TORSEKOL-391756 format. One line per field, with one value per residue (C-alpha): x, y, z; residue in three letters. Coordinates in steps of 0.2 Angstrom, whole numbers, always signed. Layout:
// TORSEKOL-391756
xx	X;...
yy	Y;...
zz	Z;...
residuo	ALA;...
***
This chain:
// TORSEKOL-391756
xx	-7;-5;+3;-12;-5;-4;-12;-28;-30;-31;-44;-36;-44;-31;-24;-26;-27;-22;-35;-37;-50;-57;-60;-78;-82;-79;-64;-50;-38;-24;-18;+1;-2;+11;+11;+12;+23;+8;+18;+28;+11;+6;-12;-19;-11;-16;-33;-34;-28;-42;-56;-51;-50;-68;-73;-65;-71;-91;-88;-88;-105;-93;-82;-63;-47;-32;-17;+2;+15;+30;+46;+66;+74;+81;+96;+101;+101;+110;+125;+124;+127;+143;+151;+149;+158;+171;+176;+178;+188;+206;+215;+215;+214;+195;+192;+196;+186;+171;+174;+175;+158;+148;+151;+146;+131;+128;+131;+120;+105;+107;+111;+97;+84;+79;+60;+51;+30;+22;+4;-11;-30;-38;-55;-67;-79;-92;-105;-116;-121;-135;-147;-161;-163;-169;-164;-164;-157;-142;-141;-138;-126;-116;-114;-111;-99;-84;-90;-87;-68;-64;-76;-81;-72;-87;-91;-77;-76;-91;-87;-69;-76;-87;-72;-62;-76;-74;-54;-54;-65;-53;-35;-45;-47;-31;-21;-34;-26;-10;-5;+6;-8;-5;-15;-5;-1;-3;+15;+16;+0;+10;+24;+13;+5;+21;+28;+13;+10;+31;+38;+55;+57;+55;+69;+81;+72;+65;+49;+55;+47;+27;+36;+46;+30;+21;+4;-11;-11
yy	-179;-162;-146;-133;-118;-103;-92;-103;-94;-79;-64;-57;-63;-53;-33;-24;-5;-1;-7;-26;-36;-49;-64;-61;-46;-33;-19;-9;+6;+8;+28;+31;+45;+55;+61;+77;+79;+86;+88;+100;+111;+128;+128;+136;+122;+109;+115;+117;+97;+91;+100;+97;+79;+77;+86;+73;+58;+64;+66;+47;+40;+23;+13;+16;+7;+16;+4;+9;-2;-2;-11;-13;+1;-7;+5;-9;+4;+16;+4;-3;+15;+16;+1;+6;+25;+14;+3;+17;+29;+29;+37;+23;+33;+38;+17;+14;+28;+22;+5;+9;+19;+5;-7;+8;+11;-9;-13;+4;-2;-20;-12;+0;-8;+8;+8;+19;+19;+20;+24;+17;+21;+7;+13;+0;-1;-17;-19;-30;-16;-9;-10;-8;-26;-35;-48;-65;-55;-49;-67;-74;-61;-65;-83;-80;-68;-80;-80;-60;-62;-64;-49;-41;-27;-14;-24;-19;-1;+5;-2;+6;+22;+20;+16;+32;+43;+38;+40;+56;+63;+55;+63;+80;+80;+71;+86;+100;+94;+95;+80;+71;+57;+45;+31;+15;+10;-11;-12;-2;-12;-33;-24;-18;-34;-45;-36;-42;-59;-60;-51;-62;-65;-48;-43;-55;-55;-42;-42;-38;-26;-28;-30;-44;-56;-67;-61;-55;-37
zz	-19;-26;-15;-12;-18;-2;-14;-11;+5;+0;+0;-15;-32;-43;-43;-60;-65;-49;-39;-29;-32;-19;-21;-12;-30;-17;-24;-14;-20;-6;-4;+4;+17;+27;+44;+56;+72;+80;+95;+84;+81;+87;+95;+82;+69;+81;+81;+65;+60;+73;+66;+47;+54;+60;+44;+34;+45;+44;+28;+23;+19;+17;+27;+27;+34;+41;+43;+51;+44;+53;+45;+50;+38;+23;+17;+6;-10;-1;+5;-14;-19;-8;-13;-30;-26;-15;-32;-40;-28;-31;-17;-1;+13;+6;+1;+18;+23;+15;+19;+38;+35;+30;+41;+53;+45;+45;+62;+69;+58;+69;+83;+84;+75;+67;+61;+47;+46;+34;+34;+21;+19;+11;+1;-1;-15;-13;-29;-20;-5;-15;-2;-14;-21;-11;+0;-12;-24;-16;-10;-24;-30;-13;-20;-36;-34;-36;-55;-55;-49;-69;-73;-88;-97;-95;-78;-69;-76;-69;-51;-54;-55;-41;-32;-40;-34;-18;-19;-26;-12;+2;-7;-10;+10;+16;+6;+13;+29;+22;+20;+6;-2;-15;-24;-26;-43;-49;-46;-28;-25;-29;-19;-6;-3;-6;+12;+20;+16;+15;+28;+30;+12;+6;+15;+6;-10;-18;-30;-53;-58;-62;-83;-81;-69;-79;-75;-81;-84
residuo	MET;ALA;LYS;THR;SER;THR;GLN;ARG;TYR;LEU;ASP;ILE;ALA;GLU;ILE;ARG;GLU;ASP;THR;VAL;ILE;LEU;LYS;ASP;GLY;THR;LEU;ARG;ALA;VAL;ILE;LEU;CYS;SER;SER;VAL;ASN;PHE;ALA;LEU;LYS;SER;GLU;GLU;GLU;GLN;ASN;GLY;LEU;ILE;TYR;GLY;TYR;ILE;GLU;PHE;LEU;ASN;SER;LEU;ASP;HIS;PRO;MET;GLN;ILE;VAL;ILE;GLN;SER;ARG;LYS;LEU;ASP;ILE;GLU;GLY;TYR;LEU;ARG;ARG;LEU;ARG;GLU;ALA;GLN;LYS;VAL;GLN;THR;ASN;ASP;LEU;LEU;LYS;LEU;GLN;VAL;ALA;GLY;TYR;ILE;ASP;TYR;ILE;LYS;GLU;LEU;ILE;GLU;ILE;GLY;GLU;ILE;MET;THR;LYS;LYS;PHE;PHE;ILE;ILE;VAL;PRO;TYR;ASN;PRO;LEU;GLY;ASP;MET;THR;LYS;SER;PHE;TRP;THR;ARG;LEU;LYS;GLU;VAL;PHE;GLY;ALA;ARG;LYS;MET;ILE;LYS;MET;LYS;LYS;GLU;LYS;PHE;LEU;ASP;TYR;LYS;GLU;ALA;LEU;SER;LEU;ARG;LEU;ASN;ASN;ILE;LEU;SER;ASN;LEU;ARG;GLY;MET;GLY;LEU;GLU;ALA;VAL;ALA;LEU;ASP;THR;GLN;SER;LEU;ILE;GLU;LEU;TYR;TYR;ILE;VAL;TYR;ASN;PRO;LYS;THR;SER;GLN;ASN;GLN;LYS;LEU;LYS;ASP;ILE;SER;GLN;LEU;GLY;ILE;GLU;ARG
***
C-alpha cells in the first residue's frame, strides 16, 4: 500500500513569486513586523500609537490575520562563529576562556528557556469573492478551485497585483506608525512554513536555500 504524503493534508498548494497559493485558489502574502515597547512610551506617544492603530483598522476593507510566533532562541550561528574564533586563537588562555564562554551561553539558553517573538501579518486575497457574480457562478468556481492551483501566468499576475495593492497599503500604514515592516519573499515564506509545520525538526535540520531545492519556482 502506497504511503500518503503529509503534503496532502496541508492547505498550501504552492509558494511562488513571494506569494502563497492555497488549495482553495486564494492567495496570501505575509508581512514580518517589528514591535514597540508601549510601556516605555510617553502618554502622548501612546495615544498616537492607539489612534494610528485605530485608523489602520478602519482603513481595511478586507480580513487580516495577526500571528505571534514564539520560538526558543536560536544561537547556533553565534556559537559557530565563536568555535571558529576559538580554533584560530593562538593564546591558550584565551582559547580556554572562549570555550568556557561557549559552555556558559549554551547552559544559559537551556536553563533559561529564552524565547524570541516574531510578529506576522497575513494578507489574504480571494479571487472568488466577487459578490457581483451570481450564486451559481461562484459555487461553480469554488468546486473548480482545485483546477486553479496550477493557474496560468496571466491570471496569477492579475491576482497577485490585487494582493499587492492590499499589501502595500498595509505596509504603508504600519510604517506610518513607526513600525518596521517587510513582506516575506519566497525563500522566507518557505522557511516560515517549514518551521511552523516542523517545530522540532527545524531546530536540528535547517532548510536549504531555495536554489538548492528541487521545486518549481
